[in-house]
C-alpha positions as CSV (number, residue, x, y, z in Angstrom):
1,M,-29.2,22.2,-85.2
2,A,-32.0,23.5,-82.6
3,A,-30.8,22.9,-78.9
4,P,-29.1,20.0,-79.8
5,Y,-28.0,19.8,-76.0
6,P,-30.2,22.2,-74.4
7,A,-28.7,21.8,-70.7
8,I,-24.9,22.0,-71.3
9,A,-25.2,24.5,-73.9
10,A,-27.0,27.1,-71.3
11,R,-24.5,26.2,-68.9
12,E,-22.4,26.7,-71.8
13,E,-24.2,30.2,-73.0
14,R,-24.1,31.5,-69.0
15,T,-20.4,30.6,-69.1
16,A,-19.5,32.6,-72.5
17,A,-21.3,35.6,-69.9
18,P,-19.1,38.1,-69.9
19,S,-19.7,39.8,-66.2
20,R,-20.3,37.2,-63.4
21,L,-23.4,35.3,-62.5
22,A,-24.9,37.5,-59.9
23,D,-27.6,38.4,-57.3
24,G,-30.3,41.4,-57.6
25,A,-27.3,44.2,-56.3
26,G,-25.3,42.5,-58.4
27,N,-22.8,40.4,-56.3
28,P,-21.4,37.8,-57.9
29,H,-22.2,34.4,-56.4
30,I,-21.2,31.0,-56.4
31,G,-23.8,28.5,-55.0
32,G,-26.2,31.4,-53.5
33,M,-23.7,33.2,-51.4
34,P,-21.6,36.2,-51.9
35,L,-18.6,36.3,-53.8
36,D,-16.9,39.4,-53.0
37,P,-15.2,40.5,-56.7
38,I,-11.6,38.2,-57.4
39,V,-9.0,41.3,-57.4
40,P,-5.8,39.9,-58.8
41,A,-3.0,39.7,-56.9
42,A,0.4,40.7,-57.1
43,G,1.7,39.0,-60.3
44,L,-0.8,37.2,-61.6
45,V,-1.3,39.7,-64.2
46,A,2.2,38.8,-65.7
47,L,0.3,35.6,-66.5
48,A,-2.4,35.6,-68.7
49,G,-2.4,34.5,-72.4
50,R,-1.2,30.8,-70.4
51,L,-3.0,27.6,-70.0
52,A,-6.2,27.6,-67.7
53,V,-9.5,27.7,-67.0
54,T,-10.9,31.3,-66.5
55,R,-14.5,30.3,-65.6
56,L,-16.4,27.0,-64.6
57,S,-20.3,26.5,-64.1
58,L,-21.7,23.1,-62.9
59,S,-25.8,21.9,-63.6
60,D,-26.4,19.2,-61.3
61,F,-23.0,18.1,-60.3
62,R,-22.3,15.8,-57.8
63,C,-22.8,17.7,-54.9
64,Y,-23.8,20.8,-56.4
65,R,-27.0,22.2,-58.0
66,E,-25.3,24.8,-59.5
67,A,-22.3,26.4,-59.0
68,R,-20.6,29.2,-61.6
69,L,-16.2,29.4,-60.1
70,E,-14.3,32.5,-61.8
71,A,-10.3,32.4,-62.0
72,E,-7.4,34.0,-63.1
73,P,-4.9,32.2,-64.7
74,A,-2.8,31.6,-61.3
75,P,-2.7,29.0,-59.3
76,V,-6.2,28.3,-57.4
77,V,-6.5,27.0,-54.1
78,L,-9.4,25.1,-52.5
79,T,-10.0,24.6,-49.4
80,G,-12.5,23.6,-46.6
81,P,-13.1,20.2,-44.6
82,N,-13.5,17.1,-46.2
83,G,-16.4,15.5,-48.3
84,A,-17.6,19.6,-49.1
85,G,-16.9,19.3,-52.5
86,K,-13.2,20.6,-53.2
87,T,-13.1,17.4,-55.7
88,N,-16.3,17.3,-57.5
89,L,-14.7,20.8,-58.7
90,L,-11.6,18.7,-60.0
91,E,-13.2,15.8,-61.5
92,A,-14.9,19.4,-63.4
93,I,-12.2,20.5,-64.5
94,S,-10.6,17.0,-65.4
95,L,-13.9,16.2,-67.7
96,L,-12.7,19.5,-70.5
97,A,-9.8,16.3,-71.3
98,P,-11.2,13.2,-73.2
99,G,-11.5,10.8,-71.3
100,R,-13.7,9.6,-68.0
101,G,-11.9,12.3,-65.5
102,L,-9.8,11.1,-62.3
103,R,-12.3,9.7,-61.2
104,R,-13.0,7.4,-64.0
105,A,-17.0,7.4,-62.5
106,R,-19.5,6.3,-65.3
107,L,-22.1,8.6,-66.9
108,G,-24.5,8.1,-64.3
109,E,-22.9,8.5,-61.3
110,I,-21.7,12.1,-61.8
111,D,-25.4,13.3,-61.6
112,R,-26.2,15.3,-59.1
113,R,-26.9,12.6,-55.0
114,G,-29.4,12.4,-52.7
115,E,-32.5,12.8,-55.2
116,P,-34.2,13.3,-58.5
117,A,-32.7,15.0,-61.3
118,A,-31.1,16.3,-64.3
119,P,-27.6,14.8,-66.9
120,W,-24.9,16.7,-65.8
121,A,-23.5,19.9,-67.4
122,V,-20.2,21.1,-66.8
123,A,-18.7,24.4,-69.1
124,A,-15.2,26.3,-69.3
125,S,-13.9,29.0,-70.4
126,V,-9.8,27.5,-71.3
127,A,-7.8,30.5,-72.3
128,T,-5.9,29.0,-74.1
129,P,-1.9,30.9,-76.1
130,R,-4.3,31.1,-79.4
131,G,-7.4,32.1,-77.5
132,S,-10.6,31.5,-75.7
133,V,-12.2,28.8,-76.2
134,R,-15.5,27.5,-74.5
135,I,-15.9,24.0,-73.6
136,G,-19.5,21.7,-72.7
137,T,-20.0,18.6,-71.3
138,G,-22.5,16.2,-70.1
139,R,-24.2,13.5,-69.7
140,E,-27.5,13.3,-72.8
141,A,-29.9,9.9,-73.2
142,T,-30.4,8.0,-75.7
143,A,-33.7,7.3,-77.8
144,A,-32.8,3.8,-76.9
145,G,-32.6,4.0,-73.6
146,G,-29.0,4.4,-73.0
147,E,-26.7,7.1,-72.3
148,R,-23.8,9.1,-74.1
149,R,-21.3,11.8,-73.2
150,V,-21.8,15.0,-75.6
151,V,-19.2,17.4,-75.9
152,R,-19.7,21.1,-77.5
153,I,-17.1,23.6,-78.4
154,D,-17.3,26.9,-78.8
155,G,-21.1,26.4,-79.1
156,A,-20.2,23.6,-81.6
157,A,-20.7,19.6,-81.6
158,A,-17.8,17.3,-80.8
159,R,-17.4,14.5,-83.0
160,S,-15.3,13.0,-80.5
161,Q,-14.1,13.0,-76.5
162,A,-10.6,13.3,-78.5
163,A,-11.5,16.3,-79.4
164,L,-10.7,18.3,-76.0
165,A,-6.9,17.7,-76.8
166,E,-6.8,20.0,-79.5
167,H,-7.6,22.5,-77.0
168,V,-7.2,21.4,-72.9
169,N,-4.0,20.2,-71.4
170,L,-4.3,18.4,-68.1
171,V,-2.7,17.0,-65.8
172,W,-3.9,15.9,-62.3
173,L,-2.1,13.7,-59.0
174,T,-5.2,12.1,-56.8
175,P,-5.1,10.6,-53.3
176,Q,-5.6,7.3,-55.4
177,M,-2.8,6.9,-57.3
178,D,-0.2,7.0,-54.3
179,R,-0.1,2.9,-54.8
180,L,0.4,3.6,-58.7
181,F,3.8,1.9,-59.5
182,L,2.5,-0.9,-57.2
183,E,-0.9,-1.8,-59.0
184,G,-2.1,-2.8,-62.1
185,S,-0.1,-1.4,-65.7
186,G,-3.9,-0.4,-66.4
187,A,-4.1,3.3,-64.8
188,R,0.4,3.6,-65.6
189,R,-1.1,3.1,-68.8
190,R,-4.1,5.8,-68.3
191,F,-1.7,8.3,-66.4
192,F,1.3,8.2,-69.4
193,D,-1.2,8.8,-71.8
194,R,-2.4,12.1,-70.6
195,L,1.2,13.6,-70.1
196,V,1.2,12.4,-74.3
197,Y,-2.0,14.0,-75.2
198,G,-0.1,17.6,-73.9
199,F,2.9,16.8,-76.9
200,D,0.8,14.9,-79.7
201,P,-3.2,15.2,-79.2
202,A,-3.3,12.7,-82.1
203,H,-2.9,10.0,-79.5
204,A,-5.8,10.2,-78.0
205,A,-7.9,9.9,-80.9
206,R,-5.6,7.0,-81.5
207,S,-5.8,5.4,-78.7
208,A,-10.2,4.9,-79.4
209,A,-9.5,3.8,-83.0
210,Y,-7.0,0.9,-82.0
211,E,-9.2,1.1,-78.2
212,Q,-13.1,0.2,-80.5
213,A,-11.2,-2.0,-83.3
214,L,-9.6,-4.1,-79.8
215,R,-13.2,-4.7,-78.8
216,E,-14.6,-5.4,-82.4
217,R,-12.2,-8.0,-82.5
218,G,-12.8,-9.7,-78.9
219,K,-16.2,-9.6,-79.8
220,L,-16.5,-11.5,-83.1
221,L,-13.6,-13.8,-82.1
222,R,-15.5,-15.0,-79.5
223,E,-18.6,-15.5,-81.5
224,G,-17.6,-17.1,-84.0
225,P,-18.3,-18.0,-87.0
226,H,-16.5,-15.3,-87.4
227,D,-16.3,-12.8,-91.2
228,A,-12.3,-12.9,-92.0
229,S,-11.5,-10.3,-94.2
230,W,-14.0,-7.6,-91.3
231,L,-11.1,-9.6,-89.2
232,A,-8.6,-8.5,-91.1
233,A,-9.7,-5.4,-91.1
234,L,-9.6,-4.9,-87.0
235,E,-6.3,-6.0,-87.6
236,D,-4.8,-3.8,-89.8
237,T,-6.2,-0.7,-87.8
238,M,-4.9,-2.0,-84.5
239,A,-1.1,-2.6,-86.6
240,Q,-1.5,1.2,-88.1
241,Q,-2.4,3.3,-85.7
242,G,-1.5,0.6,-82.8
243,I,2.4,1.2,-83.7
244,A,1.5,4.9,-83.5
245,I,0.5,4.7,-80.3
246,A,3.5,3.3,-79.0
247,A,5.8,5.5,-80.7
248,A,4.9,9.0,-79.3
249,R,4.6,7.0,-76.0
250,R,8.3,6.1,-76.4
251,D,9.1,9.1,-78.6
252,V,7.4,10.9,-74.7
253,A,9.4,9.0,-72.1
254,A,13.1,9.2,-73.8
255,R,11.8,13.7,-74.0
256,L,10.5,12.8,-69.4
257,D,13.6,11.1,-68.5
258,A,16.1,13.7,-70.4
259,A,13.8,16.3,-69.1
260,C,13.8,14.6,-65.5
261,A,17.4,14.5,-65.8
262,A,17.8,17.9,-65.5
263,G,16.7,17.7,-62.1
264,T,14.1,20.2,-59.8
265,A,15.1,21.5,-57.0
266,G,14.0,19.5,-53.9
267,F,12.2,15.9,-55.1
268,P,14.4,12.7,-56.8
269,R,15.3,12.1,-60.7
270,A,12.5,9.7,-62.4
271,R,14.5,7.8,-64.6
272,V,11.2,7.1,-67.3
273,E,11.1,4.2,-69.8
274,V,8.0,2.4,-71.7
275,S,8.2,-1.5,-71.4
276,G,6.8,-3.5,-73.5
277,A,6.8,-6.2,-77.4
278,V,5.8,-3.0,-78.7
279,E,8.1,-1.3,-78.1
280,D,11.4,-3.8,-78.5
281,W,10.2,-3.6,-82.1
282,L,10.5,-0.2,-82.8
283,A,13.9,0.2,-81.2
284,D,15.8,-1.6,-84.1
285,R,12.9,-2.5,-87.0
286,P,11.0,0.8,-88.8
287,A,8.3,1.6,-87.7
288,L,6.8,-0.3,-90.9
289,A,7.5,-3.2,-90.5
290,A,6.4,-3.4,-87.3
291,E,3.0,-2.9,-87.8
292,D,3.9,-6.2,-90.1
293,E,5.0,-7.4,-87.2
294,L,1.9,-6.6,-85.3
295,R,-0.9,-8.0,-88.3
296,A,0.6,-11.2,-88.7
297,R,0.9,-12.2,-84.5
298,L,-2.6,-10.2,-84.2
299,A,-3.8,-13.1,-87.3
300,A,-1.4,-16.0,-85.9
301,S,-3.4,-16.1,-82.4
302,R,-6.7,-15.3,-83.2
303,R,-7.5,-18.8,-81.6
304,Q,-6.3,-18.3,-78.6
305,D,-7.0,-14.5,-78.8
306,G,-10.9,-16.4,-79.4
307,E,-10.5,-18.8,-75.7
308,S,-8.6,-15.7,-73.3
309,G,-11.6,-13.3,-75.2
310,G,-8.3,-9.8,-75.8
311,A,-5.4,-10.5,-77.6
312,A,-2.3,-11.1,-76.9
313,I,0.2,-8.3,-78.3
314,G,-0.2,-4.8,-77.8
315,P,0.2,-1.4,-76.3
316,H,-3.0,-2.5,-74.2
317,R,0.3,-5.2,-72.7
318,S,2.4,-2.2,-72.7
319,D,3.3,-0.3,-68.8
320,L,5.6,2.5,-67.6
321,S,8.4,2.2,-65.6
322,V,9.6,4.2,-63.0
323,S,12.6,4.4,-61.1
324,H,14.4,6.3,-58.9
325,G,17.0,8.2,-59.9
326,S,19.9,8.2,-58.3
327,T,20.0,4.7,-56.4
328,G,18.8,2.9,-59.0
329,V,15.7,1.2,-57.0
330,A,12.1,0.5,-58.6
331,A,9.8,2.9,-57.6
332,A,7.1,0.6,-56.7
333,Q,10.0,-0.9,-53.9
334,C,10.7,3.2,-52.9
335,S,9.3,4.9,-50.0
336,T,4.8,6.6,-49.7
337,G,7.0,9.3,-49.9
338,E,9.4,8.7,-52.5
339,Q,6.7,7.1,-54.5
340,K,4.7,10.6,-54.4
341,A,7.6,12.5,-54.5
342,L,8.6,10.5,-58.6
343,L,5.1,10.7,-59.8
344,I,5.3,15.3,-58.9
345,A,8.5,15.3,-60.1
346,I,7.7,13.6,-63.6
347,L,4.5,15.8,-63.4
348,L,6.8,18.7,-63.5
349,A,8.9,17.6,-65.8
350,H,6.6,17.1,-68.5
351,A,5.4,21.0,-66.8
352,R,9.0,22.1,-67.9
353,L,8.4,20.9,-71.4
354,Q,5.1,21.7,-71.8
355,A,6.0,25.1,-71.7
356,K,8.6,25.1,-74.5
357,L,6.0,23.0,-76.9
358,R,3.4,24.5,-76.5
359,G,3.9,27.7,-74.9
360,A,2.1,27.4,-71.8
361,A,2.3,24.4,-69.2
362,P,-1.0,22.2,-68.3
363,V,-3.5,23.1,-65.9
364,M,-2.7,21.2,-63.1
365,L,-5.3,19.1,-60.9
366,L,-3.0,18.7,-57.6
367,D,-6.1,17.1,-55.2
368,E,-4.5,16.9,-51.2
369,V,-0.8,16.7,-52.8
370,A,0.7,19.2,-50.2
371,A,-1.1,17.6,-47.1
372,H,1.7,14.0,-47.8
373,L,5.1,16.6,-48.5
374,D,7.5,18.2,-45.8
375,R,7.3,21.8,-45.6
376,A,11.0,21.6,-47.8
377,R,8.7,20.3,-50.1
378,R,6.0,22.1,-50.4
379,R,7.7,25.1,-50.7
380,A,9.9,23.4,-54.3
381,L,7.0,22.4,-55.6
382,F,5.3,26.0,-55.0
383,A,8.4,27.9,-56.5
384,E,8.1,25.5,-59.8
385,L,4.6,26.3,-59.9
386,A,5.2,29.9,-60.0
387,A,8.4,29.7,-62.5
388,L,6.2,27.1,-64.6
389,G,3.4,29.5,-65.2
390,A,1.0,26.4,-64.6
391,Q,-2.4,27.4,-63.4
392,A,-2.8,24.4,-60.5
393,W,-5.6,24.4,-58.6
394,L,-4.9,22.7,-55.0
395,T,-7.4,21.1,-52.8
396,G,-6.8,20.9,-48.5
397,T,-8.2,21.2,-45.3
398,D,-5.9,23.1,-44.1
399,D,-5.0,27.0,-45.1
400,E,-2.0,27.2,-43.2
401,L,-0.4,24.3,-45.9
402,F,-0.1,27.3,-48.2
403,V,0.7,30.3,-46.8
404,E,3.4,30.4,-49.5
405,L,1.1,30.7,-51.4
406,R,-0.2,34.7,-50.2
407,G,-0.6,36.5,-52.8
408,T,-0.3,34.7,-56.0
409,A,-3.1,32.8,-55.7
410,Q,-6.3,32.5,-55.5
411,F,-7.9,31.5,-52.6
412,F,-11.7,29.6,-52.5
413,G,-13.1,28.0,-49.1
414,V,-15.4,25.5,-49.5
415,R,-18.2,23.8,-47.4
416,E,-21.2,22.1,-47.5
417,A,-21.7,21.9,-51.7
418,T,-21.0,26.2,-51.8
419,V,-17.7,27.7,-53.0
420,S,-16.7,30.9,-52.3
421,A,-14.4,33.7,-51.9
422,A,-11.0,33.5,-48.7
């Protein structure tokens, strides 16, 4: 198939090149400014073979016309003033996994700002325990005047975003998630489902299939008159995929709860469980019986669901419940600082489990996390990242927040959409 996604293919080709993008003198650069060669700091070589983004290339992405970055499989620190483009780099990495990225932006919102530009594209080389993989993704206009997100893996078009979960395991924490325990359940489900992807990559495809059937059923019920056999087929899909989704969530919640019980120095123990009617069924009956129950409930609620435009029952109604292990207080009732500490404790427990299960901790995107931790907890976080061998991408406005990472992390300065080695 000849150059189906030219912008993505071009970025992917450059990212796959053995040497860095260079100026006429052979000096590597990003955003038009020279870069000193990246020399691995002490201890970095020992991290080879872990999961890590080793090359990242952007075009027409947010504030970046062009950007390219090479990294070792070790923590990466991005510092610079607010608005310089640090979070945009993390967002680009987040799009190497299924979903809408850490900002949940619409495709057209990611295009470079301020002037007409080509559709955005991201390409990366990712080191995994099974070897390196090249990933390209971006926005493409369709013949009908719409748009879609396309994905290429090692030069071949992927059928869907779900294929990314087979190669890249990503988690993130952003300032916008500070209210995760206070707002609606949708954000908590998305957060938790991303953790589930790390244990069961097929969870992404199941979730997509369930959501599509849910939308189609809702549309059919609203528009009426409806085809009963088609409705039954959609409800069968929802029952099969929905119970598998709920079972995966229950399993991961139990694993995380046990891992959190083991404790993380400097952080509180988090109690983790998934609550919902579908999950409750799985506690006292076989999966096939739970499927039959969900199928029957959906069929019985067609009139009600047609009026509401949704579905009254299913894993899309479930919630993640977190509480402070020492006090028993629900996370929503804890202080802002303790809520942040509970979230970090869950991510670190997840990373420990992933390191054992998949041979590598996930890539962790930690946006402005250090600024909201006291020095003791910052040191505890950095020590845990070092013990895990995780490639964490950390952002901040103040270099001094990351002083303990000197010699073990790579430091880059970000100024006005230009990245330079520090």
